[in-house]
A tleap script that builds the chain and sets N, CA, C and O, in Angstrom:
source leaprc.protein.ff14SB
mol = sequence {
  NMET ASN LYS ALA VAL GLU GLY GLY MET GLU
  GLU LEU ASP ALA GLN SER TYR CYS ASP CYS
  MET GLN ASP LYS LEU GLU LYS LYS TYR PRO
  ASN SER GLY ASP PRO GLU LEU LEU THR LEU
  ASP MET ASP SER PRO ALA MET LYS THR MET
  VAL ASN ASP CYS LEU LEU LYS CASP
}
set mol.1.N position { -40.512 -39.089 17.531 }
set mol.1.CA position { -40.404 -40.510 17.401 }
set mol.1.C position { -40.006 -41.131 18.741 }
set mol.1.O position { -40.511 -42.190 19.113 }
set mol.2.N position { -39.115 -40.478 19.453 }
set mol.2.CA position { -38.680 -41.013 20.745 }
set mol.2.C position { -39.832 -41.178 21.715 }
set mol.2.O position { -39.906 -42.173 22.436 }
set mol.3.N position { -40.733 -40.202 21.737 }
set mol.3.CA position { -41.886 -40.281 22.655 }
set mol.3.C position { -42.787 -41.465 22.298 }
set mol.3.O position { -43.314 -42.138 23.184 }
set mol.4.N position { -42.960 -41.716 20.997 }
set mol.4.CA position { -43.785 -42.849 20.575 }
set mol.4.C position { -43.159 -44.160 21.011 }
set mol.4.O position { -43.859 -45.060 21.478 }
set mol.5.N position { -41.854 -44.275 20.864 }
set mol.5.CA position { -41.147 -45.490 21.285 }
set mol.5.C position { -41.221 -45.632 22.807 }
set mol.5.O position { -41.456 -46.725 23.323 }
set mol.6.N position { -41.021 -44.527 23.516 }
set mol.6.CA position { -41.124 -44.553 24.984 }
set mol.6.C position { -42.522 -44.968 25.422 }
set mol.6.O position { -42.692 -45.582 26.476 }
set mol.7.N position { -43.534 -44.628 24.602 }
set mol.7.CA position { -44.913 -44.982 24.919 }
set mol.7.C position { -45.276 -46.412 24.555 }
set mol.7.O position { -46.411 -46.843 24.761 }
set mol.8.N position { -44.294 -47.159 24.006 }
set mol.8.CA position { -44.534 -48.567 23.733 }
set mol.8.C position { -44.646 -48.932 22.260 }
set mol.8.O position { -44.848 -50.100 21.929 }
set mol.9.N position { -44.519 -47.954 21.375 }
set mol.9.CA position { -44.618 -48.235 19.951 }
set mol.9.C position { -43.283 -48.794 19.455 }
set mol.9.O position { -42.217 -48.343 19.875 }
set mol.10.N position { -43.352 -49.770 18.568 }
set mol.10.CA position { -42.138 -50.297 17.953 }
set mol.10.C position { -41.466 -49.190 17.149 }
set mol.10.O position { -42.142 -48.310 16.615 }
set mol.11.N position { -40.139 -49.229 17.060 }
set mol.11.CA position { -39.398 -48.157 16.396 }
set mol.11.C position { -39.811 -47.972 14.931 }
set mol.11.O position { -39.973 -46.837 14.480 }
set mol.12.N position { -39.982 -49.055 14.191 }
set mol.12.CA position { -40.389 -48.937 12.788 }
set mol.12.C position { -41.797 -48.361 12.660 }
set mol.12.O position { -42.074 -47.579 11.750 }
set mol.13.N position { -42.685 -48.750 13.576 }
set mol.13.CA position { -44.044 -48.199 13.563 }
set mol.13.C position { -44.021 -46.711 13.898 }
set mol.13.O position { -44.753 -45.918 13.305 }
set mol.14.N position { -43.176 -46.344 14.852 }
set mol.14.CA position { -43.053 -44.934 15.235 }
set mol.14.C position { -42.524 -44.111 14.069 }
set mol.14.O position { -43.010 -43.009 13.815 }
set mol.15.N position { -41.535 -44.635 13.363 }
set mol.15.CA position { -40.983 -43.924 12.206 }
set mol.15.C position { -42.041 -43.763 11.123 }
set mol.15.O position { -42.169 -42.693 10.527 }
set mol.16.N position { -42.791 -44.815 10.871 }
set mol.16.CA position { -43.846 -44.769 9.868 }
set mol.16.C position { -44.910 -43.743 10.258 }
set mol.16.O position { -45.361 -42.967 9.415 }
set mol.17.N position { -45.313 -43.737 11.532 }
set mol.17.CA position { -46.309 -42.791 12.020 }
set mol.17.C position { -45.808 -41.353 11.864 }
set mol.17.O position { -46.534 -40.484 11.381 }
set mol.18.N position { -44.571 -41.116 12.274 }
set mol.18.CA position { -44.015 -39.761 12.193 }
set mol.18.C position { -43.894 -39.294 10.743 }
set mol.18.O position { -44.195 -38.143 10.429 }
set mol.19.N position { -43.456 -40.182 9.874 }
set mol.19.CA position { -43.366 -39.839 8.455 }
set mol.19.C position { -44.743 -39.503 7.890 }
set mol.19.O position { -44.893 -38.544 7.134 }
set mol.20.N position { -45.734 -40.288 8.258 }
set mol.20.CA position { -47.102 -40.076 7.791 }
set mol.20.C position { -47.638 -38.717 8.266 }
set mol.20.O position { -48.204 -37.956 7.481 }
set mol.21.N position { -47.452 -38.424 9.555 }
set mol.21.CA position { -47.939 -37.157 10.096 }
set mol.21.C position { -47.211 -35.976 9.475 }
set mol.21.O position { -47.823 -34.951 9.175 }
set mol.22.N position { -45.907 -36.118 9.283 }
set mol.22.CA position { -45.150 -35.034 8.665 }
set mol.22.C position { -45.677 -34.763 7.259 }
set mol.22.O position { -45.862 -33.608 6.873 }
set mol.23.N position { -45.916 -35.822 6.499 }
set mol.23.CA position { -46.436 -35.674 5.140 }
set mol.23.C position { -47.792 -34.975 5.159 }
set mol.23.O position { -48.021 -34.045 4.385 }
set mol.24.N position { -48.682 -35.411 6.029 }
set mol.24.CA position { -50.016 -34.815 6.101 }
set mol.24.C position { -49.953 -33.340 6.509 }
set mol.24.O position { -50.660 -32.506 5.941 }
set mol.25.N position { -49.105 -33.020 7.493 }
set mol.25.CA position { -49.002 -31.640 7.952 }
set mol.25.C position { -48.359 -30.740 6.901 }
set mol.25.O position { -48.763 -29.590 6.732 }
set mol.26.N position { -47.358 -31.264 6.194 }
set mol.26.CA position { -46.716 -30.465 5.152 }
set mol.26.C position { -47.675 -30.194 3.993 }
set mol.26.O position { -47.615 -29.132 3.372 }
set mol.27.N position { -48.556 -31.146 3.702 }
set mol.27.CA position { -49.542 -30.931 2.646 }
set mol.27.C position { -50.595 -29.909 3.081 }
set mol.27.O position { -51.017 -29.065 2.290 }
set mol.28.N position { -51.009 -29.994 4.337 }
set mol.28.CA position { -52.028 -29.071 4.849 }
set mol.28.C position { -51.455 -27.668 5.071 }
set mol.28.O position { -52.144 -26.670 4.862 }
set mol.29.N position { -50.197 -27.604 5.495 }
set mol.29.CA position { -49.537 -26.334 5.789 }
set mol.29.C position { -48.216 -26.257 5.017 }
set mol.29.O position { -47.151 -26.433 5.610 }
set mol.30.N position { -48.264 -25.998 3.711 }
set mol.30.CA position { -47.035 -25.984 2.915 }
set mol.30.C position { -46.075 -24.852 3.290 }
set mol.30.O position { -44.879 -24.934 3.008 }
set mol.31.N position { -46.587 -23.810 3.918 }
set mol.31.CA position { -45.753 -22.695 4.351 }
set mol.31.C position { -45.430 -22.886 5.833 }
set mol.31.O position { -46.310 -22.757 6.684 }
set mol.32.N position { -44.172 -23.192 6.138 }
set mol.32.CA position { -43.795 -23.448 7.530 }
set mol.32.C position { -43.977 -22.227 8.420 }
set mol.32.O position { -43.919 -22.346 9.644 }
set mol.33.N position { -44.195 -21.059 7.833 }
set mol.33.CA position { -44.446 -19.856 8.608 }
set mol.33.C position { -45.921 -19.596 8.836 }
set mol.33.O position { -46.288 -18.545 9.362 }
set mol.34.N position { -46.769 -20.528 8.452 }
set mol.34.CA position { -48.214 -20.380 8.605 }
set mol.34.C position { -48.563 -20.207 10.087 }
set mol.34.O position { -48.237 -21.074 10.898 }
set mol.35.N position { -49.216 -19.111 10.448 }
set mol.35.CA position { -49.551 -18.880 11.865 }
set mol.35.C position { -50.464 -19.953 12.454 }
set mol.35.O position { -50.483 -20.152 13.669 }
set mol.36.N position { -51.223 -20.646 11.599 }
set mol.36.CA position { -52.089 -21.720 12.102 }
set mol.36.C position { -51.281 -22.828 12.768 }
set mol.36.O position { -51.778 -23.512 13.663 }
set mol.37.N position { -50.042 -23.004 12.332 }
set mol.37.CA position { -49.197 -24.045 12.913 }
set mol.37.C position { -48.930 -23.789 14.392 }
set mol.37.O position { -48.724 -24.727 15.162 }
set mol.38.N position { -48.934 -22.532 14.780 }
set mol.38.CA position { -48.665 -22.194 16.181 }
set mol.38.C position { -49.838 -22.525 17.086 }
set mol.38.O position { -49.675 -22.642 18.301 }
set mol.39.N position { -51.013 -22.675 16.504 }
set mol.39.CA position { -52.211 -22.898 17.319 }
set mol.39.C position { -52.913 -24.206 16.957 }
set mol.39.O position { -54.128 -24.326 17.112 }
set mol.40.N position { -52.148 -25.181 16.475 }
set mol.40.CA position { -52.766 -26.466 16.138 }
set mol.40.C position { -53.440 -27.062 17.364 }
set mol.40.O position { -52.835 -27.166 18.431 }
set mol.41.N position { -54.670 -27.442 17.203 }
set mol.41.CA position { -55.436 -28.075 18.277 }
set mol.41.C position { -55.358 -29.582 18.073 }
set mol.41.O position { -56.026 -30.129 17.196 }
set mol.42.N position { -54.553 -30.246 18.872 }
set mol.42.CA position { -54.356 -31.682 18.724 }
set mol.42.C position { -55.623 -32.466 19.029 }
set mol.42.O position { -55.714 -33.647 18.695 }
set mol.43.N position { -56.602 -31.822 19.660 }
set mol.43.CA position { -57.862 -32.506 19.977 }
set mol.43.C position { -58.963 -32.197 18.963 }
set mol.43.O position { -60.097 -32.647 19.126 }
set mol.44.N position { -58.639 -31.435 17.922 }
set mol.44.CA position { -59.659 -31.113 16.931 }
set mol.44.C position { -60.021 -32.370 16.142 }
set mol.44.O position { -59.190 -33.266 15.993 }
set mol.45.N position { -61.248 -32.442 15.637 }
set mol.45.CA position { -61.648 -33.609 14.846 }
set mol.45.C position { -60.734 -33.850 13.636 }
set mol.45.O position { -60.423 -34.996 13.311 }
set mol.46.N position { -60.305 -32.769 12.972 }
set mol.46.CA position { -59.435 -32.933 11.803 }
set mol.46.C position { -58.091 -33.545 12.197 }
set mol.46.O position { -57.572 -34.416 11.500 }
set mol.47.N position { -57.535 -33.086 13.312 }
set mol.47.CA position { -56.248 -33.618 13.762 }
set mol.47.C position { -56.398 -35.066 14.215 }
set mol.47.O position { -55.535 -35.898 13.934 }
set mol.48.N position { -57.479 -35.367 14.909 }
set mol.48.CA position { -57.714 -36.749 15.342 }
set mol.48.C position { -57.835 -37.683 14.144 }
set mol.48.O position { -57.370 -38.822 14.190 }
set mol.49.N position { -58.460 -37.201 13.068 }
set mol.49.CA position { -58.575 -38.004 11.853 }
set mol.49.C position { -57.202 -38.272 11.264 }
set mol.49.O position { -56.903 -39.401 10.872 }
set mol.50.N position { -56.359 -37.239 11.197 }
set mol.50.CA position { -55.003 -37.422 10.673 }
set mol.50.C position { -54.224 -38.433 11.511 }
set mol.50.O position { -53.563 -39.319 10.970 }
set mol.51.N position { -54.307 -38.294 12.819 }
set mol.51.CA position { -53.593 -39.202 13.718 }
set mol.51.C position { -54.084 -40.625 13.524 }
set mol.51.O position { -53.279 -41.545 13.380 }
set mol.52.N position { -55.391 -40.813 13.517 }
set mol.52.CA position { -55.948 -42.154 13.345 }
set mol.52.C position { -55.574 -42.755 11.998 }
set mol.52.O position { -55.254 -43.940 11.915 }
set mol.53.N position { -55.612 -41.947 10.945 }
set mol.53.CA position { -55.209 -42.437 9.617 }
set mol.53.C position { -53.771 -42.945 9.642 }
set mol.53.O position { -53.457 -43.978 9.052 }
set mol.54.N position { -52.906 -42.210 10.328 }
set mol.54.CA position { -51.488 -42.610 10.374 }
set mol.54.C position { -51.271 -43.806 11.300 }
set mol.54.O position { -50.414 -44.648 11.031 }
set mol.55.N position { -52.026 -43.887 12.368 }
set mol.55.CA position { -51.876 -45.016 13.290 }
set mol.55.C position { -52.385 -46.321 12.665 }
set mol.55.O position { -51.839 -47.396 12.914 }
set mol.56.N position { -53.425 -46.208 11.860 }
set mol.56.CA position { -54.024 -47.402 11.266 }
set mol.56.C position { -53.405 -47.788 9.927 }
set mol.56.O position { -53.764 -48.803 9.329 }
set mol.57.N position { -52.472 -46.961 9.470 }
set mol.57.CA position { -51.827 -47.204 8.177 }
set mol.57.C position { -51.008 -48.485 8.247 }
set mol.57.O position { -50.257 -48.705 9.198 }
set mol.58.N position { -51.160 -49.323 7.235 }
set mol.58.CA position { -50.401 -50.572 7.190 }
set mol.58.C position { -49.044 -50.340 6.612 }
set mol.58.O position { -48.255 -51.277 6.494 }
savepdb mol mol.pdb
quit
């Protein structure tokens, strides 16, 4: 959240974005020990979709 605020995002928007991403990631990877979590590709189309969904969320 701090990085989002440092990047110019309002604090409430940053909190909403972080909450949204956490929810999406926990649903996709319910096991925190999932090895896929170690190799998440932030530039993958699926990840970009998640990010955009959370950024555009009202």
